[in-house]
C-alpha positions as CSV (number, residue, x, y, z in Angstrom):
1,M,4.6,89.2,150.6
2,K,2.9,90.1,153.9
3,K,-0.4,90.4,152.1
4,F,0.0,87.0,150.6
5,A,0.8,85.5,154.0
6,K,-2.3,87.1,155.5
7,M,-4.5,85.8,152.8
8,K,-3.1,82.3,153.3
9,S,-3.7,82.4,157.0
10,E,-7.3,83.5,156.5
11,R,-8.4,80.9,154.0
12,G,-11.0,78.2,155.0
13,F,-10.8,74.4,155.1
14,T,-10.1,72.7,151.7
15,L,-12.6,70.3,150.3
16,I,-10.3,67.3,151.3
17,E,-10.1,68.6,154.8
18,L,-13.8,68.8,155.1
19,L,-14.3,65.3,153.7
20,V,-11.8,64.0,156.2
21,V,-13.6,65.6,159.1
22,I,-17.0,64.3,157.9
23,A,-15.7,60.8,157.5
24,I,-14.3,60.9,161.1
25,I,-17.6,62.1,162.4
26,A,-19.4,59.3,160.5
27,I,-17.1,56.7,161.8
28,L,-17.6,57.9,165.4
29,A,-21.4,58.0,164.9
30,A,-21.3,54.5,163.5
31,L,-19.4,53.3,166.5
32,L,-21.6,55.3,169.1
33,L,-25.1,54.6,167.7
34,P,-25.3,50.9,168.4
35,A,-24.1,51.6,171.9
36,L,-26.7,54.3,172.3
37,A,-29.4,51.9,170.9
38,K,-28.3,49.2,173.3
39,A,-28.3,51.6,176.2
40,K,-31.9,52.7,175.2
41,A,-33.1,49.1,175.0
42,T,-31.6,48.3,178.3
43,A,-33.4,51.3,179.8
44,T,-36.8,50.4,178.3
45,G,-36.3,46.7,179.2
46,A,-35.7,47.8,182.8
47,A,-38.8,49.9,182.8
48,C,-40.9,47.0,181.3
49,L,-39.4,44.8,184.0
50,N,-40.5,47.3,186.6
51,N,-44.1,47.4,185.2
52,N,-44.2,43.6,185.4
53,K,-43.1,43.7,189.0
54,Q,-45.7,46.3,190.0
55,L,-48.5,44.4,188.2
56,M,-47.4,41.1,189.9
57,L,-47.4,42.8,193.2
58,A,-51.0,44.0,192.5
59,W,-51.9,40.5,191.4
60,N,-50.7,39.1,194.7
61,M,-52.5,41.8,196.7
62,F,-55.7,41.0,195.1
63,A,-55.3,37.3,196.0
64,T,-54.4,38.3,199.6
65,D,-57.6,40.4,199.8
66,H,-59.8,37.6,198.4
67,D,-58.9,34.5,200.4
68,D,-56.1,33.3,198.1
69,R,-58.2,33.5,194.9
70,V,-56.6,35.1,191.9
71,C,-58.3,37.5,189.6
72,Y,-59.7,36.5,186.2
73,A,-57.5,36.8,183.2
74,S,-60.4,38.0,181.1
75,A,-64.0,39.1,181.2
76,Y,-66.2,40.9,178.7
77,Y,-66.8,44.5,179.6
78,T,-70.5,44.0,180.0
79,E,-70.2,41.0,182.2
80,P,-70.8,41.4,186.0
81,T,-67.7,39.1,186.4
82,A,-65.7,42.0,184.9
83,E,-65.5,43.3,188.4
84,F,-63.0,40.5,189.2
85,A,-60.9,40.6,185.9
86,W,-57.5,42.2,185.7
87,A,-58.4,43.8,182.4
88,V,-61.7,43.9,180.5
89,G,-62.6,44.3,176.8
90,T,-63.7,42.6,173.7
91,V,-61.9,40.5,171.1
92,N,-61.9,43.4,168.5
93,A,-58.2,43.9,168.1
94,P,-58.1,47.1,166.2
95,V,-60.4,48.9,168.6
96,L,-59.3,47.2,171.8
97,N,-57.3,49.1,174.4
98,S,-58.3,52.5,172.9
99,K,-60.5,53.0,176.0
100,E,-59.1,53.9,179.4
101,D,-61.8,52.1,181.2
102,Y,-60.6,48.8,179.8
103,I,-57.9,49.1,182.4
104,T,-59.4,51.5,185.0
105,K,-62.3,49.0,185.6
106,G,-59.9,46.1,186.2
107,V,-58.8,45.0,189.7
108,M,-55.2,46.1,189.1
109,W,-56.0,49.8,188.6
110,E,-56.3,50.9,192.2
111,R,-53.5,48.6,193.3
112,V,-50.9,50.2,190.9
113,G,-51.8,53.7,192.0
114,K,-54.0,54.4,189.0
115,S,-50.9,54.6,186.7
116,E,-51.7,54.2,183.0
117,A,-48.0,53.9,182.3
118,V,-47.6,50.6,184.2
119,F,-49.9,48.9,181.6
120,V,-47.8,49.8,178.6
121,C,-44.3,48.5,177.7
122,P,-42.1,51.5,177.0
123,S,-40.9,49.8,173.8
124,D,-44.4,49.3,172.5
125,T,-45.0,52.3,170.2
126,S,-47.9,50.7,168.3
127,M,-51.0,52.7,167.7
128,T,-54.6,51.6,167.8
129,K,-57.9,53.2,166.7
130,D,-61.0,54.1,168.7
131,S,-64.5,53.4,167.5
132,K,-64.4,56.6,165.4
133,G,-61.2,55.6,163.6
134,N,-59.0,58.1,165.5
135,K,-55.4,56.8,166.1
136,Q,-54.1,56.9,169.6
137,R,-51.5,55.2,171.7
138,R,-52.4,51.7,172.9
139,K,-53.5,51.5,176.6
140,R,-52.2,48.1,177.3
141,S,-49.3,46.0,176.2
142,Y,-49.6,43.0,178.6
143,S,-51.8,40.1,178.7
144,M,-52.4,37.4,181.4
145,N,-52.0,33.6,181.0
146,I,-55.6,32.4,180.6
147,F,-54.9,29.4,182.8
148,A,-54.0,31.9,185.6
149,G,-57.6,32.7,186.7
150,G,-59.4,31.8,183.4
151,W,-61.9,33.8,181.5
152,S,-64.5,34.5,184.2
153,G,-62.8,31.6,186.0
154,W,-63.0,29.0,183.2
155,S,-60.9,27.9,180.2
156,F,-61.9,27.9,176.5
157,W,-63.7,25.1,174.6
158,G,-61.3,22.2,174.2
159,D,-59.1,23.1,177.2
160,Q,-61.0,21.4,179.9
161,K,-58.2,18.8,180.5
162,W,-55.8,21.7,181.3
163,K,-55.7,23.1,184.8
164,V,-57.0,26.6,185.5
165,Y,-55.3,28.0,188.6
166,R,-58.0,29.8,190.7
167,K,-55.9,30.1,193.9
168,L,-52.3,31.0,194.6
169,S,-52.0,27.8,196.5
170,E,-53.0,25.8,193.5
171,F,-49.8,26.7,191.6
172,E,-47.8,23.5,192.0
173,N,-44.6,25.1,190.7
174,P,-45.0,29.0,190.7
175,S,-41.5,29.7,189.4
176,E,-42.5,27.7,186.3
177,R,-46.0,29.2,185.7
178,F,-46.1,32.5,183.9
179,V,-48.9,35.0,184.6
180,L,-48.1,38.1,182.4
181,L,-46.3,38.7,179.2
182,D,-46.1,41.5,176.7
183,M,-48.0,40.8,173.5
184,R,-47.8,42.0,169.9
185,G,-49.8,45.1,169.2
186,N,-51.5,43.5,166.1
187,S,-52.4,40.5,168.2
188,I,-53.4,41.7,171.5
189,N,-57.2,41.5,172.1
190,A,-58.9,40.5,175.4
191,G,-57.1,40.5,178.6
192,N,-55.8,37.0,178.3
193,Y,-53.1,35.2,176.4
194,R,-53.9,31.6,175.4
195,V,-51.1,29.3,174.8
196,D,-52.4,26.5,172.6
197,M,-51.4,23.4,174.5
198,N,-52.0,21.2,171.5
199,G,-49.0,18.7,171.2
200,W,-47.7,18.9,174.7
201,P,-45.6,17.2,175.8
202,D,-44.5,14.7,173.1
203,K,-46.2,15.7,169.8
204,P,-44.3,18.8,168.7
205,Q,-45.6,18.3,165.1
206,M,-48.9,19.6,166.4
207,H,-47.6,23.0,167.6
208,R,-49.8,25.9,166.6
209,F,-50.8,29.5,167.4
210,W,-54.3,30.8,167.5
211,Q,-54.2,34.5,167.0
212,D,-52.3,35.2,170.2
213,Y,-48.6,36.0,169.6
214,P,-46.0,37.2,172.1
215,G,-44.5,40.6,171.8
216,V,-41.0,41.2,170.2
217,Y,-40.4,44.6,171.7
218,H,-37.0,43.6,173.3
219,N,-34.9,42.6,170.3
220,D,-37.0,39.6,169.4
221,A,-37.7,38.9,173.1
222,T,-40.7,38.9,175.4
223,M,-40.8,39.9,179.1
224,F,-42.5,37.3,181.3
225,S,-43.6,37.4,184.9
226,F,-44.2,34.3,187.0
227,A,-46.5,33.3,189.8
228,D,-43.6,33.4,192.3
229,G,-43.0,37.0,191.4
230,H,-39.8,36.8,189.4
231,C,-39.6,38.2,185.8
232,E,-37.4,37.1,183.0
233,K,-36.9,37.9,179.3
234,K,-37.2,35.1,176.7
235,R,-35.5,35.6,173.3
236,W,-37.4,33.8,170.6
237,L,-35.7,31.2,168.3
238,D,-38.2,30.4,165.6
239,E,-38.8,32.9,162.8
240,R,-42.4,31.9,162.7
241,T,-42.8,33.2,166.2
242,K,-41.0,36.5,165.4
243,N,-42.7,37.1,162.0
244,P,-46.3,35.8,162.1
245,P,-48.6,36.1,159.1
246,E,-50.9,39.2,158.9
247,D,-54.2,39.8,157.3
248,P,-54.8,42.8,154.9
249,S,-55.6,45.1,157.8
250,G,-52.2,44.3,159.4
251,N,-53.7,42.2,162.3
252,I,-52.8,38.6,163.2
253,P,-55.6,36.4,161.6
254,N,-58.2,34.9,164.0
255,R,-57.6,31.4,163.1
256,V,-55.3,28.4,163.8
257,I,-51.8,28.9,162.5
258,K,-49.8,25.7,162.4
259,T,-46.1,25.9,163.3
260,P,-44.9,22.3,163.8
261,K,-41.9,21.7,165.9
262,N,-41.8,25.2,167.2
263,R,-39.3,25.3,170.1
264,D,-40.8,28.6,171.3
265,I,-44.3,27.1,171.7
266,Q,-42.8,24.2,173.6
267,W,-41.1,26.6,175.9
268,M,-44.4,28.4,176.6
269,Q,-46.3,25.2,177.0
270,Q,-43.8,24.0,179.7
271,R,-44.5,27.2,181.7
272,T,-48.3,27.6,181.2
273,T,-50.2,24.8,183.0
274,R,-50.5,21.0,183.4
275,Q,-53.2,18.5,182.8
276,E,-56.2,18.5,185.2
277,S,-56.5,15.1,186.9
278,P,-59.3,14.2,186.6
279,P,-60.5,16.6,183.8
280,K,-63.3,18.9,185.1
281,R,-66.6,19.2,183.3
282,Y,-66.8,22.5,181.5
283,V,-69.5,24.5,183.0
284,G,-68.1,27.9,182.3
285,P,-69.2,30.7,179.9
286,S,-69.7,29.9,176.2
287,F,-66.8,32.0,175.1
288,A,-67.4,34.0,178.2
289,Y,-70.8,35.4,177.3
290,T,-72.7,35.1,180.6
291,A,-75.9,36.0,178.7
292,K,-75.8,32.5,177.1
293,L,-75.7,30.7,180.4
294,G,-78.6,29.0,182.0
295,P,-79.6,29.4,185.6
296,D,-77.7,28.0,188.5
297,I,-74.3,27.8,186.8
298,L,-71.2,28.7,188.8
299,I,-69.2,31.5,187.5
300,G,-65.5,30.9,188.3
301,G,-66.0,30.9,192.1
302,F,-67.0,34.5,192.6
303,G,-70.8,34.1,192.3
304,N,-73.8,32.3,191.0
305,L,-76.0,33.0,188.0
306,R,-79.7,32.5,188.9
307,K,-82.4,33.3,186.4
308,N,-80.3,35.8,184.6
309,K,-79.2,37.6,187.8
310,L,-75.6,37.3,189.0
311,I,-75.4,37.4,192.8
312,L,-71.8,38.1,193.7
313,R,-70.8,36.3,196.9
314,L,-67.0,36.7,197.3
315,R,-66.7,34.7,200.4
316,K,-68.5,31.5,199.2
317,L,-66.3,29.7,196.9
318,S,-67.5,26.2,196.0
319,I,-65.0,25.2,193.5
């Protein structure tokens, strides 16, 4: 009898008992995992917000150092005007941002303490390839509103009627003009983000994207920073914004993508720019290639191109 009692006390869990314990653990995990994921998203969102604030502080510091003039949203790597761009590079999306000097040669680098982490949203885990096809972490998640500084100081073709803000004092409503946003990994290209103003303000049937799509790293939301220094997160409403078409290589096609009556586009248009009055004659770079410019053409206010030589004169703005 004693032997039987000893054997009974030493036996392990029954199968039913083990299943009950496993079920309890699974239920607890199911309850805890969403909370943990939410906590992680909150933490990465806070880090992204901090990145934006640091970059905006650097943006304002540059303007303070240059008589109120803001830096360029874009410039090609080989352009002399790249010296005054926040980030440089080409429009080759798969290769872009694989090089450190795309950000280290920008005006923000020194002003953010030479921190690479500031240029990357913690939620952006997308990879890119260098010129040899090697995969590596993207060097930049953020892009700048092209109308905040312009591409070498100017807008794209067809955008002449929309105002390019070249000075801090020119922002008529800085709390309603975004400067930076995080951008999709398969869409980010040069340093700028171009909101297509087609259809603003009363023709929503003309809404469209052109390659540039906002990021969705924060649960279908994008972090924006504004000219007054504040940052906010915008959650997208339209599925066409959250799930854009992709080409066979996985990148956003470099073409017009019509999305009529897209409330997200209207939201961005409202916070991008306003019509220039009167419209200025477009004398800027032909898609930012300074090599295509003739002599004596003003480059965005930082210098003059004379007989294929760019003479940079920071203190002589004539725009």
